[in-house]
C-alpha angles and dihedrals in degrees: 000000000000115000113246090244087064092056138073134197111242111203119203119204086242089068099254119136124206138183112238130173116267089237089062096092112131092018128109126243128183116233107245087214110043097016093231119145115246128200105215110232143142092272095061103033139066133179122265122244129036092342092060092067096079100030099082092058090053093044091057090062096050116089115242122186090238088058096048089089089053091050090053089052092049091048087053094241094120134011127244088248092054088048094052088050093053090046093054090048089049094052088052101047110007126232134119121314094229094047091053089049088054096046091050088053096244100112128046113223093222091052089050092050092048092048094049091047088062094055118110115269096007117135126194129230127185100224092186088069098049127091110205122216110244090222090056091052088064087074094065117034127215095259092053092043092050096044098044100026095231130131128183112240103170143006126201114177105301095347118097118191116209135187116226136178087221114022089182087074097109094176094058090046090051091048091052091048090050094048097044101030088226132117109253126221109193123212126191120246136170114272091230091052095054090048090053093045090051090053090047099050097032107039120193092238108093115225117235091259091055087148087079095050100083136159090235111076119251094356122123121209091247094055099084096169092053092046090048092055094046094051093045087053094051111031125091107185117225120215125201109270094236097049092050094048091047094048095052088049093050098049088052092048113092090201097059122089137212095251089059091047092049092054092050091047088051090061097071125051097205092052091044091052093050094049089049088050089056096042094052095049117112090255091080096043093235104090112168093007106082100098100164140055091230094062093040087056091049093049096046098040123197098300092049092046091052093048093046093048091057088066089069123073127226107262113266093181101060092158132141093272093056090046094051091046094052092046090051089049095054093047091047090052094049092046094048091052091052092050093046089050095048097044101035089219097123141014107276096223088048092051092045091053092045090048091051090051098044092106095029089121086065088061090050095050093043089052092051095049113004096177096049092043089049088064091073119093107256089214092063115101141169117005094352090059092046092054092055092046092053089053089060107030102014083232127079129213090262085064102039099045094049091044094057089039089058095049087049092054095243114170115273090240091065094039095051093042089054091045099046109025088120090050109027096175086072094060093077114199089011096051090117092053093047089048091053090051089046093054091045089049092056089047090049091051096045098042117176091354092065119132137172089257093068088068095067093105088058101041091130092055091052090054093046089053091041092235128144114228092239092049090051091050091050093049092050096047090050095049095047108119118234117252 
């Protein structure tokens, strides 16, 4: 049992208090009561034991981003009903509470600025009169600046001064500190000014070397190891509510078996990926060799599956894009399994797992920036979807998924299949597996309208698998799971 000195109390704005390890600073935890994701920091934790007695009183006086809405209600700037409407919208699509209140017409930007300027310790800066050094901008990329409304304005040694529309946003400050390794001093600026500054310093037009303009600070597109680590530090994968609830119920049910649990785990790409990460860790002595959900479930057992699933959060962005992506993943998994079974060119369970994860990078990108990712047409698939993703992130799902999978020690077979399903020949020794996933991906996108003509881009794959186009189409249509 852990010593109390090794534990802290994490307080959620909903009132729930939870024990977390002292080493959890900077990590995200899901509240067991309301399901919200919490970034562990000094502002929402206090030590256990005697020191804990005075901590809550102090914490109540410290501004927390989750309490900003309450402060606005107390100040009479918005009503409790308007705040609840904004919070519901926030849970569905993400974003800042105050920005949603403004968008709904419930809050005036100038009133917000005046209110924040009167808070203790808040200093103002006129961002329209500031010229930001281009080198300094590399510390905070466009995606972070847009999502959190923050820009660097000055650096003196280890102190980074930033302009923010809401300098009380402690979570954003902590995220910038974690990414830059610098101590952040936040200054208040007008919301309109920071939007204009972002447009000025991060124009929509992509330069010719767009691969260098990434949403992960200081990481070029070609640097897969660095990209892997940056994603792993940032992403908190969401799992569909019904799947996560069902898994937790199944692992506690003595009547359920691992086969049933594996089938449920195989219905959600994010959960499957997290289970594969756990199974491929050195703890189980098979790092880089667990290629299927079935084997991962066997290795982890019910207790391990339950513990691993708690690392995911219930999906707060259960929108049409997420639904379409999950449906495509399930269709691709079933189709890849059918092709592997009928051709004998790959292990069926490996092909099913690779098929389930073929768009895993979509989950990663959506978890990093749900609002921005939601702008992409859910119906787009394959190369067309990758092109749209690169416009917004400068990386596609075929980059982000394999990058995180590499960091998580996934087998090369899965990584190369995810990365090259649209161009199987580049998967080397796993070209056949990548080709199977590529064919299944086309089937998943086309659905009941699938014909042999749709496989023209992968004609060489059909020949390598000794499959006719019509035969492949029939197999995939038959394998497609019912909705």
